[in-house]
C-alpha positions as CSV (number, residue, x, y, z in Angstrom):
1,M,84.7,110.2,79.2
2,K,88.4,110.1,80.0
3,K,90.7,112.7,78.7
4,F,88.8,115.7,80.1
5,L,88.2,114.0,83.4
6,I,91.7,112.6,84.0
7,L,93.9,115.5,85.2
8,V,97.6,115.5,85.6
9,L,100.5,117.2,87.4
10,S,101.5,120.8,86.7
11,V,104.4,123.1,87.4
12,C,105.0,123.9,91.0
13,F,108.7,125.0,90.7
14,V,110.2,126.9,87.8
15,F,113.8,126.2,86.9
16,T,116.3,128.7,85.4
17,A,117.5,128.0,81.9
18,S,121.0,127.0,83.1
19,A,119.7,124.7,85.8
20,Y,117.3,123.1,83.4
21,A,120.1,122.4,80.9
22,Q,122.3,120.9,83.6
23,D,119.8,118.7,85.5
24,N,117.1,117.9,83.0
25,G,118.8,117.8,79.6
26,F,119.0,114.0,79.6
27,I,115.3,113.6,80.5
28,E,114.3,116.1,77.7
29,K,115.9,113.8,75.1
30,A,113.5,111.0,76.2
31,M,110.4,113.1,76.3
32,V,107.7,112.6,73.7
33,K,104.5,114.5,72.9
34,I,101.6,112.3,71.7
35,F,98.8,113.5,69.3
36,T,95.8,111.2,69.2
37,V,92.8,111.2,66.9
38,E,90.1,109.0,68.5
39,N,86.6,107.9,67.6
40,N,84.4,106.8,70.5
41,P,81.4,104.5,70.2
42,D,77.8,105.7,70.7
43,Y,76.5,103.4,73.4
44,Y,72.9,104.5,72.9
45,Q,73.0,103.9,69.1
46,P,75.7,101.1,69.2
47,W,75.7,100.6,65.4
48,Q,77.5,104.0,65.0
49,M,80.4,106.0,66.3
50,V,80.3,109.5,67.9
51,G,82.8,111.0,65.5
52,Q,86.5,111.8,65.7
53,Q,88.1,114.2,68.1
54,S,91.7,115.1,68.8
55,S,93.7,115.3,72.1
56,S,97.3,115.2,73.2
57,G,99.3,113.6,76.0
58,S,102.8,112.9,77.2
59,G,105.2,110.0,77.1
60,C,108.8,109.0,77.4
61,I,111.2,106.7,75.5
62,I,112.3,103.5,77.3
63,D,114.5,100.6,76.1
64,G,113.7,98.8,72.9
65,N,112.6,101.9,70.9
66,R,109.4,102.0,72.9
67,I,107.3,104.9,74.2
68,L,105.7,104.5,77.6
69,T,102.4,106.5,78.2
70,N,98.9,106.1,79.6
71,A,96.3,103.9,78.0
72,H,93.8,106.7,78.2
73,V,96.0,108.9,76.0
74,V,95.6,106.5,73.1
75,S,92.3,104.7,73.8
76,N,89.8,104.3,70.9
77,N,92.5,105.8,68.6
78,T,92.2,105.9,64.8
79,F,95.5,107.7,64.2
80,I,98.5,108.5,66.4
81,Q,101.5,110.9,65.8
82,V,104.4,111.7,68.1
83,N,107.3,114.2,68.2
84,K,110.3,114.5,70.5
85,S,110.6,117.5,72.8
86,G,112.0,120.6,71.0
87,E,111.3,119.1,67.6
88,T,108.6,120.0,65.1
89,Q,108.5,116.9,62.9
90,K,105.7,114.5,63.7
91,Y,106.0,110.7,63.1
92,V,103.2,108.2,62.8
93,A,103.1,105.9,65.8
94,R,101.3,102.6,66.6
95,V,100.3,100.8,69.8
96,V,102.5,97.8,70.7
97,A,100.6,96.9,73.9
98,V,97.9,98.4,76.1
99,D,96.4,97.6,79.5
100,H,93.4,99.7,80.2
101,E,93.1,98.3,83.7
102,C,96.4,99.8,84.9
103,D,96.2,102.7,82.4
104,L,99.5,101.9,80.7
105,A,100.4,101.7,77.0
106,L,103.5,101.1,74.8
107,L,103.9,102.8,71.4
108,T,106.6,102.6,68.8
109,V,107.5,104.4,65.6
110,D,108.5,102.3,62.6
111,D,110.6,105.1,61.2
112,K,113.9,104.6,63.1
113,D,114.9,108.2,62.4
114,F,112.6,109.2,65.2
115,F,114.8,107.6,67.9
116,R,118.1,109.0,66.7
117,G,119.5,111.5,69.2
118,G,117.0,110.4,71.8
119,A,117.5,108.9,75.2
120,A,115.9,105.9,76.9
121,L,114.9,106.2,80.6
122,S,115.5,103.3,83.0
123,L,113.2,102.3,85.8
124,G,114.0,103.1,89.4
125,D,112.5,102.0,92.7
126,I,109.3,103.1,94.5
127,P,110.1,106.4,96.4
128,E,109.6,106.9,100.1
129,P,107.0,109.3,101.5
130,G,108.7,112.7,101.8
131,D,111.0,112.2,98.7
132,T,111.1,115.0,96.2
133,V,110.3,114.1,92.6
134,K,110.0,115.9,89.3
135,V,107.3,115.4,86.7
136,F,107.9,116.1,83.0
137,G,105.2,116.6,80.3
138,F,103.3,118.8,78.0
139,P,100.3,120.2,79.9
140,V,97.9,122.7,78.4
141,G,98.9,126.4,78.4
142,G,102.0,126.0,76.1
143,D,103.8,123.8,73.7
144,K,107.2,123.5,75.4
145,L,108.2,120.8,77.9
146,S,107.0,121.6,81.4
147,V,108.7,120.5,84.6
148,T,106.9,120.0,87.9
149,E,108.3,119.3,91.3
150,G,106.5,117.8,94.3
151,V,106.8,115.7,97.4
152,V,105.6,112.1,97.7
153,S,102.9,112.3,100.4
154,R,101.3,108.8,100.2
155,I,101.9,105.4,98.7
156,E,98.6,103.4,98.9
157,I,96.0,101.4,97.0
158,G,93.8,103.8,95.0
159,Q,91.2,103.6,92.3
160,Y,92.4,104.2,88.7
161,S,89.7,106.3,87.1
162,H,90.3,104.9,83.6
163,S,89.3,101.4,84.6
164,L,87.8,101.7,88.1
165,R,90.1,99.0,89.3
166,S,92.2,99.7,92.4
167,F,96.0,99.3,92.3
168,L,99.0,100.8,94.1
169,T,99.4,104.6,93.5
170,I,101.9,107.3,94.4
171,Q,100.3,110.5,95.7
172,I,102.2,113.8,95.1
173,D,101.4,117.2,96.5
174,A,101.4,119.1,93.3
175,A,98.8,121.2,91.4
176,I,97.3,119.6,88.3
177,N,96.5,120.5,84.7
178,P,95.1,118.6,81.7
179,G,97.4,117.3,79.0
180,N,100.4,115.9,81.0
181,S,99.0,112.4,81.2
182,G,101.7,109.8,80.6
183,G,104.5,112.1,81.6
184,P,107.4,110.4,83.6
185,V,107.9,111.0,87.3
186,I,111.6,111.2,87.9
187,K,114.0,110.8,90.9
188,N,117.8,110.7,90.4
189,N,117.3,110.7,86.6
190,K,115.3,107.4,86.8
191,L,111.6,106.9,86.1
192,I,109.8,106.0,89.3
193,G,106.3,106.5,88.0
194,V,103.9,107.8,85.3
195,A,101.6,110.7,86.0
196,F,98.0,109.7,85.2
197,Q,95.3,111.5,87.2
198,G,94.4,114.1,89.8
199,L,91.8,114.3,92.6
200,D,88.7,116.2,91.5
201,K,87.7,119.2,93.7
202,A,91.1,119.1,95.5
203,Q,94.2,121.2,95.2
204,N,97.8,120.0,95.0
205,I,97.0,116.3,94.8
206,G,98.2,114.3,91.9
207,Y,98.8,110.6,91.3
208,A,101.4,108.5,89.5
209,I,101.5,104.8,88.5
210,P,104.5,103.3,90.4
211,T,107.3,101.2,88.8
212,V,106.0,98.0,90.4
213,M,103.0,98.3,88.2
214,I,105.1,99.3,85.1
215,R,107.4,96.3,85.6
216,H,104.4,94.0,85.8
217,F,103.1,95.4,82.5
218,L,106.5,95.1,80.8
219,N,107.4,91.7,82.2
220,D,104.0,90.2,81.3
221,L,104.5,91.3,77.7
222,K,108.0,89.7,77.7
223,K,106.9,86.5,79.4
224,N,103.8,85.7,77.4
225,K,104.7,87.3,74.1
226,K,101.3,89.0,74.4
227,Y,99.8,91.0,77.2
228,E,97.7,88.9,79.6
229,G,96.8,91.7,82.1
230,F,96.3,91.7,85.9
231,P,94.5,88.6,87.1
232,T,92.2,88.6,90.1
233,L,90.7,86.1,92.5
234,G,87.2,87.3,91.7
235,I,85.9,87.3,95.3
236,N,84.0,89.8,97.4
237,T,85.1,90.0,101.1
238,Q,84.0,91.7,104.3
239,S,86.4,92.8,107.1
240,L,86.1,91.1,110.5
241,E,86.8,93.9,112.9
242,N,83.7,92.9,114.9
243,E,84.6,90.5,117.7
244,S,81.1,88.9,117.7
245,Y,81.3,88.0,114.0
246,R,84.7,86.4,114.5
247,K,83.4,84.3,117.5
248,K,80.5,83.1,115.3
249,L,82.9,82.0,112.7
250,G,85.0,80.1,115.2
251,M,88.1,82.3,115.2
252,P,90.3,82.3,118.3
253,K,91.5,85.7,119.6
254,H,94.9,85.4,117.9
255,Q,93.4,84.6,114.5
256,T,92.7,87.4,111.9
257,G,91.2,87.5,108.4
258,V,88.3,88.4,106.2
259,V,85.2,86.6,105.3
260,V,84.1,85.8,101.7
261,E,80.7,87.2,100.8
262,A,80.6,86.0,97.2
263,V,82.7,84.3,94.5
264,E,82.2,85.4,90.9
265,F,81.2,82.8,88.4
266,G,83.9,82.3,85.8
267,S,86.7,83.5,88.1
268,C,89.7,81.3,89.1
269,S,88.3,81.0,92.6
270,Y,84.9,79.7,91.6
271,D,84.1,76.2,93.1
272,I,87.4,76.5,95.1
273,I,86.7,79.3,97.6
274,K,83.2,79.3,99.0
275,P,81.0,82.1,100.5
276,G,81.5,82.0,104.3
277,D,85.2,81.0,104.1
278,V,87.6,83.1,106.2
279,I,90.8,84.0,104.4
280,L,93.6,83.9,106.9
281,A,96.7,84.3,104.7
282,I,97.7,84.5,101.0
283,D,101.1,83.1,100.1
284,G,102.0,83.0,103.8
285,V,101.2,86.7,104.3
286,K,98.8,87.1,107.3
287,I,95.6,89.0,106.5
288,E,94.5,91.4,109.2
289,N,90.8,91.9,110.3
290,D,90.7,95.2,108.3
291,A,91.8,93.4,105.1
292,T,95.3,94.8,105.1
293,V,98.8,93.4,104.8
294,P,102.2,94.9,105.8
295,Y,104.2,96.8,103.2
296,G,107.6,97.3,104.7
297,S,108.4,100.8,106.1
298,R,105.5,102.2,104.1
299,G,102.8,100.9,106.5
300,R,99.9,98.7,105.4
301,L,98.1,98.1,102.1
302,D,94.9,96.4,101.0
303,M,95.2,92.6,100.8
304,S,94.6,92.8,97.0
305,F,98.2,94.0,96.6
306,I,99.4,90.5,97.0
307,T,97.5,89.1,94.0
308,D,97.8,92.3,92.0
309,L,101.5,91.4,91.4
310,K,100.7,88.0,90.0
311,H,100.6,87.0,86.4
312,V,98.1,84.8,84.6
313,G,99.1,81.2,85.3
314,D,100.8,82.0,88.6
315,K,99.8,79.8,91.6
316,V,98.8,81.2,95.0
317,K,98.5,79.4,98.3
318,I,95.5,80.5,100.4
319,D,94.9,79.5,104.1
320,I,91.2,79.6,105.0
321,L,88.9,78.7,107.9
322,R,86.0,76.7,106.6
323,D,83.3,75.5,109.0
324,K,85.7,76.4,111.8
325,K,88.4,74.1,110.4
326,P,91.7,75.2,108.8
327,V,92.0,74.3,105.0
328,K,94.8,75.0,102.6
329,L,93.9,75.9,98.9
330,N,95.9,76.3,95.7
331,I,94.6,78.6,93.0
332,V,95.9,79.3,89.5
333,M,95.4,83.0,88.8
334,D,93.4,84.0,85.7
335,N,91.3,86.7,84.2
336,Y,87.5,86.6,83.9
337,V,84.7,88.9,82.8
338,P,82.3,89.9,85.6
339,I,78.6,90.2,85.0
340,L,79.1,94.0,84.6
341,P,82.2,94.2,82.5
342,R,84.8,96.8,83.6
343,T,85.2,99.9,81.5
344,E,85.9,98.9,77.9
345,Y,88.0,100.6,75.2
346,D,89.1,99.9,71.7
347,I,86.1,97.7,71.0
348,K,82.6,98.4,69.6
349,P,79.5,97.8,71.6
350,T,77.5,94.6,71.3
351,Y,73.9,94.9,70.1
352,Y,71.1,92.9,68.5
353,I,67.9,94.2,66.8
354,Y,64.7,92.3,66.4
355,G,61.4,93.9,65.2
356,G,62.8,97.3,66.1
357,L,63.7,96.2,69.7
358,V,67.4,97.0,70.4
359,F,69.1,94.8,72.9
360,T,72.6,95.3,74.4
361,P,74.6,93.9,77.3
362,L,74.8,96.3,80.3
363,T,78.3,97.7,80.6
364,I,80.0,100.4,82.7
365,N,80.4,102.4,79.5
366,Y,76.7,102.4,78.9
367,I,76.0,103.4,82.5
368,Y,78.3,106.4,82.0
369,S,76.3,107.4,78.9
370,I,73.1,107.1,81.0
371,W,74.4,109.4,83.6
372,D,76.0,111.9,81.1
373,S,72.8,112.3,79.1
374,S,70.2,111.8,81.9
375,R,68.5,109.1,79.9
376,G,66.9,106.0,81.2
377,R,66.3,104.7,84.7
378,P,69.5,105.1,86.8
379,G,67.9,103.6,89.9
380,I,67.5,100.2,88.3
381,L,71.0,100.3,86.8
382,E,72.6,101.4,90.1
383,R,71.1,98.4,91.9
384,I,72.6,96.1,89.3
385,L,76.1,97.3,90.1
386,Y,76.0,94.9,93.1
387,E,74.9,91.8,91.2
388,N,77.2,88.8,90.6
389,A,77.4,86.4,87.7
390,T,76.0,82.9,88.2
391,P,76.0,79.7,85.9
392,E,72.5,80.7,84.9
393,K,73.2,84.4,84.2
394,Q,76.5,85.7,82.9
395,Q,75.3,89.0,81.3
396,I,72.6,91.6,82.1
397,V,70.8,92.3,78.8
398,L,68.9,95.6,78.3
399,L,66.1,96.5,76.1
400,L,68.0,99.6,75.0
401,Q,65.3,101.3,73.0
402,V,62.6,100.6,70.4
403,L,63.0,101.9,66.8
404,A,59.4,103.0,66.1
405,D,57.4,100.9,63.6
406,E,53.8,99.9,63.0
407,T,54.5,96.4,64.3
408,N,55.9,97.6,67.7
409,K,53.5,100.5,68.5
410,G,52.7,100.8,72.1
411,Y,56.3,100.0,73.1
412,H,58.0,103.1,71.6
413,N,58.8,104.6,75.0
414,F,60.3,101.4,76.5
415,A,64.0,101.9,77.1
416,N,66.9,101.0,79.4
417,V,65.1,98.1,81.1
418,P,66.8,94.7,81.9
419,V,65.3,91.7,80.1
420,V,64.3,88.8,82.3
421,S,63.0,86.1,80.0
422,V,61.9,85.2,76.4
423,N,58.7,83.2,76.2
424,G,58.9,82.4,79.9
425,E,62.5,81.1,79.7
426,K,65.2,83.1,81.6
427,I,68.2,84.3,79.5
428,S,71.8,83.9,80.5
429,G,73.1,86.6,78.1
430,I,72.6,88.2,74.7
431,S,73.7,85.1,72.8
432,D,71.1,83.1,74.7
433,L,68.5,85.8,74.0
434,I,69.2,85.7,70.2
435,K,69.0,81.9,70.2
436,K,65.6,81.9,72.0
437,V,64.2,84.6,69.7
438,E,65.4,83.1,66.4
439,N,64.6,79.5,67.2
440,F,61.0,80.3,68.4
441,K,58.3,78.7,66.2
442,G,55.2,80.1,67.9
443,D,52.8,82.8,66.7
444,F,53.6,85.4,69.5
445,I,56.9,86.1,71.0
446,E,56.8,87.4,74.6
447,I,59.7,89.3,76.2
448,E,59.4,90.0,80.0
449,L,61.2,92.9,81.5
450,E,62.5,93.5,85.0
451,D,59.9,96.2,85.7
452,L,57.3,93.5,85.1
453,S,56.1,94.9,81.8
454,K,56.0,92.7,78.7
455,V,56.6,93.1,75.0
456,V,54.4,90.8,72.9
457,L,54.9,90.8,69.2
458,E,53.7,88.7,66.3
459,T,56.6,86.5,65.3
460,G,56.1,86.5,61.6
461,K,55.4,90.2,61.3
462,S,58.3,91.2,63.4
463,R,60.8,89.1,61.5
464,T,59.5,90.5,58.2
465,A,59.6,94.1,59.5
466,T,63.2,94.0,60.8
467,G,64.8,94.5,57.4
468,G,62.6,97.6,56.6
469,I,63.2,99.0,60.0
470,L,67.0,98.7,59.6
471,A,66.8,100.4,56.2
472,R,64.6,103.3,57.5
473,Y,67.1,104.1,60.3
474,G,70.2,103.6,58.2
475,I,71.5,100.6,60.1
476,V,73.6,98.2,58.1
477,S,73.2,95.0,60.2
478,D,70.8,93.7,62.8
479,R,73.7,92.8,65.1
480,S,77.2,93.8,66.0
481,E,80.2,92.1,64.2
482,N,81.1,90.0,67.3
483,L,77.6,88.3,67.1
484,V,77.9,87.4,63.4
485,E,78.6,83.7,63.0
486,K,81.7,83.2,61.0
487,K,81.5,80.4,58.5
488,A,84.4,77.9,58.4
489,A,86.8,78.4,55.5
490,P,86.5,75.7,52.7
491,V,88.9,72.8,53.0
492,V,91.3,72.5,50.1
493,K,91.7,68.9,49.0
């Protein structure tokens, strides 16, 4: 879902051997080729994996005997090897830290022989539009180090295809090829970005992760001793470019901002910011009606750039207009899990099986599998993309499929439908569904689905049949590991 779709920068200028040795020899000593064996989950049969496959990517050595690369180069890995440019020996590597949201990862090699004779790149500043930069890596089509050269054409907020979150990106006018993901973008022998994706169906457009994002990644790891990630306010806003809407909200002509449409349950803004509030400024930076803020000589950026640079635990000051009156708020930044979790990696899917009915929380990963395989009802799932979490509902639970058995006949074609309630009681998530199913004492269990159909089973027969169904389909457990209740360790007296 990632390595074949995420494209990277390729050669647009070929250097002579002498020029290469003179200008790029130092960079070559820092270059690393990464070999990954991965095993991806099967989201339609969540108790098993798809099977291993191999891929390669690029990276570079930075301070502290660490290798900087993309998260998508090493996601869902079972085994990683690396070698330095121009060398044949491969060394076993391991992941030190990974952030799938900003598509960055740090690796290291425990065998210190790997780093002997190498070089460590230092971080530079964000380039200006029009600057010429070089990109180093190992794209397909050869084994040797490749050098690309391009001009910075834009610096703006863009979507990271690995996570679907939007952060600052550097756009470069260069052709693209698979395999160079994680390669450093260089200006004046300093790393100013990491190549990570290209634009589909477009020529000479490639993207790099800028050092402002890389520094956040590295500083967070140093500050917290573990990686906390990029927090978010958890709000949905609408621009206020329409004068009539601004008048209705009580905004004078000189005042600008955006109106809050929704606040995600579980986010740091919940019960502090309210729908209908107008956000005027964040940390003293004025928000324009088009939801942008100034970014020096580089123009304007989306307002999210202000909070993107915050760490978990940082405080932000927000000026709002509420009921036509100015209010000042203080919010402590934090992470949260939305009702539709962002793209997930390095974890197995959650599932629960009862009487042959397979339940799973809806995730972006599962939606991808629906589209890829043309299974299910994409219309229903597409609508759910716009749903927000509430105190009563933190997850969307699907009836994924029905494992055929005599006790559940008539329901064998039910698949990919959200669950509304169990025995007339609405569910908040999969843990709540399990509780309501397993604690039910009546003769018939009734599960209502969003398409208004119902599954009615005899409680005793279904519970008895579950074990045999699991054995027939070669399934070890009726639930994923994260749903297994861990018993407390015995107390030693």
